[in-house]
C-alpha positions in Angstrom: 7.3 -32.0 -28.6 4.8 -33.0 -26.0 1.5 -34.4 -27.7 -1.6 -32.5 -26.8 -4.1 -34.5 -24.6 -7.6 -35.0 -25.5 -10.0 -36.7 -22.8 -13.1 -38.3 -24.6 -16.1 -38.9 -22.2 -18.8 -40.9 -23.9 -21.8 -43.1 -23.2 -21.2 -44.9 -26.5 -18.5 -46.3 -28.7 -18.3 -48.8 -31.6 -17.9 -51.7 -31.2 -18.9 -51.8 -27.4 -22.2 -49.8 -27.4 -23.9 -48.7 -30.5 -27.3 -47.3 -29.6 -27.0 -44.1 -31.7 -24.8 -42.5 -34.3 -22.6 -41.0 -31.4 -20.9 -44.5 -31.2 -19.4 -44.3 -34.6 -18.6 -40.6 -34.4 -16.5 -41.2 -31.4 -14.7 -44.3 -32.7 -13.8 -42.6 -36.0 -12.7 -39.4 -34.3 -10.6 -41.4 -32.0 -8.7 -43.0 -35.0 -8.3 -39.7 -36.8 -7.0 -37.9 -33.7 -4.2 -40.5 -33.2 -3.4 -40.1 -36.9 -3.0 -36.4 -36.0 -0.5 -37.2 -33.3 -2.8 -36.5 -30.4 -2.8 -38.3 -27.1 -6.3 -39.7 -26.7 -7.9 -41.4 -23.6 -11.6 -42.6 -23.7 -13.8 -43.3 -20.7 -17.2 -44.8 -20.9 -19.6 -46.8 -18.5 -19.2 -50.5 -18.6 -22.8 -51.4 -19.4 -24.0 -54.8 -18.9 -24.4 -55.4 -22.7 -20.7 -55.3 -23.1 -19.2 -58.7 -23.5 -16.1 -58.6 -21.6 -14.7 -61.8 -22.9 -15.2 -61.0 -26.4 -13.8 -57.5 -26.1 -11.0 -58.6 -23.7 -11.7 -56.2 -20.8 -9.7 -56.6 -17.7 -9.6 -54.8 -14.5 -7.0 -52.2 -13.7 -6.4 -52.8 -10.0 -4.3 -49.6 -9.6 -7.1 -47.5 -10.7 -10.0 -49.3 -9.0 -10.8 -48.8 -5.3 -12.3 -45.3 -5.4 -15.7 -44.9 -3.8 -18.1 -42.4 -5.2 -20.5 -40.9 -2.5 -24.2 -40.2 -3.7 -26.5 -39.0 -1.1 -24.5 -40.5 1.8 -24.2 -43.9 0.0 -20.8 -45.3 -0.9 -20.5 -47.0 -4.4 -17.2 -48.5 -5.5 -15.8 -47.8 -8.7 -14.1 -50.6 -10.6 -12.0 -49.6 -13.7 -11.6 -52.0 -16.6 -9.5 -51.5 -19.8 -9.5 -52.9 -23.5 -7.7 -52.1 -26.5 -9.8 -50.4 -29.3 -9.8 -52.5 -32.4 -7.8 -50.8 -35.2 -6.6 -48.1 -33.1 -3.4 -48.0 -30.9 -5.2 -46.8 -27.8 -7.0 -48.0 -24.8 -10.6 -47.5 -23.7 -11.3 -47.3 -19.9 -14.6 -48.6 -18.7 -16.2 -47.4 -15.4 -18.0 -50.3 -13.7 -20.3 -50.7 -10.5 -22.8 -53.7 -10.1 -25.5 -51.5 -8.7 -25.5 -49.0 -11.8 -24.5 -50.8 -14.8 -24.9 -54.5 -14.6 -28.2 -54.5 -16.6 -29.3 -55.9 -20.1 -30.0 -52.4 -21.4 -28.0 -49.1 -21.0 -30.6 -46.5 -20.3 -34.1 -48.0 -20.1 -35.7 -51.3 -19.5 -37.0 -53.7 -22.1 -40.2 -51.8 -22.2 -38.7 -48.5 -23.0 -39.1 -47.0 -19.6 -36.1 -44.9 -18.4 -34.4 -46.4 -15.3 -35.5 -44.5 -12.2 -31.9 -44.3 -11.0 -30.5 -42.7 -14.2 -29.7 -39.4 -12.4 -27.6 -41.4 -9.7 -26.0 -43.6 -12.6 -25.0 -40.2 -14.3 -23.5 -38.6 -11.4 -21.5 -41.8 -10.6 -20.2 -42.0 -14.1 -19.4 -38.3 -14.2 -17.7 -38.2 -10.9 -15.9 -41.5 -11.6 -14.4 -40.1 -14.8 -12.9 -37.1 -13.1 -11.6 -39.2 -10.3 -10.1 -41.7 -12.6 -8.4 -39.1 -14.5 -6.8 -37.7 -11.3 -5.4 -41.2 -10.6 -3.9 -41.1 -14.0 -2.1 -37.9 -13.2 -2.7 -36.9 -16.7 -3.9 -33.3 -17.2 -6.0 -33.0 -20.4 -5.9 -30.0 -22.7 -9.4 -30.7 -24.0 -12.3 -32.6 -22.1 -14.6 -33.6 -24.9 -18.1 -34.8 -23.7 -20.4 -36.8 -25.9 -24.0 -37.5 -24.8 -26.4 -36.6 -22.1 -24.9 -39.1 -19.7 -21.6 -37.0 -19.7 -23.4 -33.8 -19.1 -22.7 -33.3 -15.5 -18.9 -33.4 -16.3 -18.9 -29.7 -17.2 -20.8 -28.9 -14.0 -18.4 -30.9 -11.8 -15.4 -29.3 -13.6 -16.6 -25.7 -12.9 -17.5 -26.6 -9.2 -16.1 -29.4 -7.3 -13.0 -29.8 -9.4 -12.6 -26.0 -10.3 -9.3 -25.8 -8.3 -7.8 -29.2 -9.2 -4.5 -28.7 -11.0 -5.3 -31.7 -13.2 -8.1 -29.9 -14.9 -6.9 -26.4 -14.4 -6.0 -25.7 -18.1 -8.4 -28.0 -19.7 -11.0 -26.6 -22.2 -14.4 -28.2 -21.9 -16.0 -29.2 -25.2 -19.5 -30.5 -25.3 -21.0 -32.2 -28.5 -24.8 -31.8 -28.8 -26.7 -34.7 -30.5 -30.4 -35.1 -31.1 -32.5 -36.1 -28.2 -32.6 -39.7 -27.7 -35.0 -40.1 -24.8 -38.4 -38.5 -23.8 -39.3 -37.4 -20.3 -36.9 -36.3 -17.7 -34.7 -37.8 -15.0 -37.0 -37.0 -12.0 -37.6 -34.1 -9.6 -35.0 -35.0 -7.3 -32.2 -35.5 -9.8 -30.3 -32.4 -8.3 -30.0 -33.8 -5.0 -27.8 -36.6 -6.4 -25.4 -33.9 -7.7 -25.3 -31.4 -4.8 -22.1 -32.8 -3.1 -18.7 -31.6 -2.6 -19.0 -27.9 -3.2 -21.9 -28.4 -5.8 -24.8 -26.3 -4.6 -28.3 -26.6 -5.6 -28.2 -23.3 -7.5 -25.2 -24.7 -9.5 -27.6 -27.4 -10.9 -30.5 -25.0 -12.0 -29.2 -24.6 -15.6 -30.2 -28.3 -16.1 -33.8 -27.2 -15.5 -36.1 -30.3 -15.6 -33.3 -32.6 -16.6 -35.0 -33.6 -19.8 -32.8 -34.6 -22.8 -32.6 -31.1 -24.1 -32.2 -29.5 -20.8 -29.2 -31.8 -19.9 -27.5 -30.4 -23.1 -28.4 -26.8 -22.1 -26.9 -27.3 -18.6 -23.8 -28.8 -20.0 -23.4 -25.8 -22.6 -23.8 -23.4 -19.7 -20.6 -24.7 -18.1 -18.6 -25.5 -21.4 -16.0 -23.5 -23.2 -17.0 -24.7 -26.7 -19.6 -26.8 -28.6 -20.1 -28.9 -31.5 -23.4 -29.6 -33.1 -22.8 -33.3 -33.8 -26.1 -34.0 -35.7 -28.3 -32.0 -38.0 -31.5 -32.5 -35.6 -30.9 -30.4 -32.7 -33.5 -29.6 -30.3 -34.8 -25.9 -30.9 -34.6 -25.1 -27.1 -30.8 -26.1 -27.5 -30.3 -23.9 -30.4 -32.0 -20.9 -28.7 -29.8 -21.5 -25.6 -26.6 -21.4 -27.9 -27.6 -18.0 -29.1 -26.9 -16.7 -25.7 -23.5 -18.3 -25.3 -20.3 -16.4 -26.4 -18.3 -19.5 -27.1 -16.6 -21.1 -30.1 -19.2 -23.3 -31.8 -18.6 -25.8 -34.6 -21.8 -26.1 -36.8 -22.8 -29.5 -38.0 -20.0 -30.3 -40.5 -21.5 -33.1 -42.4 -19.6 -35.9 -43.9 -16.1 -34.1 -43.4 -16.6 -34.0 -39.7 -13.2 -35.7 -38.8 -11.2 -33.0 -40.3 -13.4 -30.4 -38.9 -13.4 -31.8 -35.3 -9.5 -32.2 -35.2 -9.1 -28.7 -36.6 -11.5 -27.5 -33.9 -9.3 -29.1 -31.4 -6.2 -27.2 -32.7 -8.3 -24.0 -32.5 -9.2 -24.4 -28.8 -5.7 -25.6 -27.8 -4.3 -22.4 -29.4 -6.9 -20.3 -27.5 -5.8 -21.8 -24.3 -2.1 -21.2 -25.1 -2.8 -17.6 -25.9 -5.0 -16.9 -22.8 
């Protein structure tokens, strides 16, 4: 029997980056999914705070070498890999000197959001999809965690809509509580409107505040998980208008609930 494939896209993962509770959720979920016999691959940014020597990262030359174009500028994508401690699986790290070689992940030491976070997010989300294409590995579920993954659903429904690698993959988005204030900037949409992505395709993301990034991602997703108790009211209202499967906050038994939800979504795909 062929194992079902789950692509996990995350901005945090224990023990590499642990800024919010998402890091532990993804780590524990990965272990549980492997126990359930699922084929899991995790992709995340290689932030500057990640110690390559301690975590034994090394470059995957056959996957590196892609250039991601953002507003006519080319940014090289370097792929690195490490084994997730305690789990028989690998984590792939997307690296670029311009975007990720910084002491902090999303904001500077004064707590101010990096001005280029929109470009960093576009680079990461496009880089994820290009890397999976290089894998030649068609996921059954694309599970996105965190606002930095929120453009993955957008790109899957637009620029990659006809790509056979993603043709049958269901998009699942986990909503977390807001972890930044403000927005990504008025010109954030200009970064994303490339390769069959039109400006109107980005409008569901509104101002690109933390809540609006969740709302935009949910607009293009096939299912949603409420990963924390504290969900922005605007996101809750947006979900009321969505006719998609939604897993309510499951509490302490989230691992069994998540993997059961995976099975439900996979069964829905096979029946469609």
